[in-house]
C-alpha angles and dihedrals in degrees: 000000000000125000127213090262091055094059124096123212089259090053090052092050089051091050091051089048091052094049095048097044127224100292098051093036090053089059097042096045095038093131092063114099113251097249091052090047091059092044089054091051091052091048089051090057091050092051096044097097098032099065123066118235091244091058092047089053091053091051092050094047091050092049094051092046091055094042096050092043092057121107091245092064098035088067094053119081123213119215124209089254102046093184099046090115088070092062094067094052118100121227093267094051093045091053092048090051100044107029094080091051127094118264094255093054090045091049091051092050095045091050088066093058134073118270095253093059090042093054092044089056094046091051089063098054127074121265095254093055091043089057092049091050092049092049091046090052089061091054100049094105092078095060110107117238092243091057090051090052091049093049092049091052093047093050091047090055090053092055088072088071096050119111115253119265112265133185115237140138127248093192116233134148096322093052092047089048091053090051093049090048090064092055131080109265096248090057092046089051090056090057092047090051090052091050090050089060103032105029115014091169091059090047090054090050093047092050089060087071109017126080130189119210087246088062088058092048091051100043117127113283098244091053092042091055091052095045102044090046091058112123091224090071111094112219094222092051089047091052092050092048090054095047096109096048129096118264091248091057092047091051090051091054090044088055090064091063122097113262098262094046091047089060092046095049117100124180110242114264124202134028125320128187120240089247092056092049092047091049091052092049089048091053091052091047091049091056091051092044090053090055091048092050091049091050095244090118129028115225090216088060091051091053095044115114115252112260094241091058091049091052092049090049091052091052091051 
């Protein structure tokens, strides 16, 4: 086994390379030409079993002492939270910064962030790289402090080249829902039917935000009683929205109204155009959507099957 005195400078560089691993070594030895980098890696493998752990530790401590004593690092301050610069990056900027890095560097950076940002980043990379990052996260405890400091400073420098944060929309279920909400319901239904066949995942996402008038008519009774009894609902608009429904259904909805409003409610008589009916339905849906947006009502509760139907289904 070799002692510290037996090691050449090249041996020591190889030992440091082996301790740090490819990803961190690539950053710390970035000035080395690529062919020499791979030669150093091969030499590190050859030395791996010939040098005791105690000697490797001495080599690493000596290297960090010299590195951190150099003028380059004396001029750079280190805050208590070395990675605080990551916290101000949006998801797009964070991906642009970290995606080119090796899994171990990514794992170290993500470990400094909250779980929501971490999972958003991971959702954007392929499964193989995800697995490598997760495994690397479990092995972060063997990275020396000095290497962590170096990595933080190198990443911070790279943030200067990131594009500025901008606000824009990438579409998705909410955007599609907003579009459908501007259409007559029969047209919106055609799009929903197409999604059901061609893109079920998009349909699921859209239904988190988009309601049909039929959804309102079929909401659970306890929620229906609360909603239809709301003072914001105009009785005339309500009557127009129910114009196409059977008398029995209209009477059921009327029964949700407080006593005085029940007496005042009159089903709409006479002809109405499709546009007038659609506008009335839209006004009712807007009231419900406002309550969903404010958190007063949960859309999942609106779409839940009435208990009586669940019981009948269980019996069948």
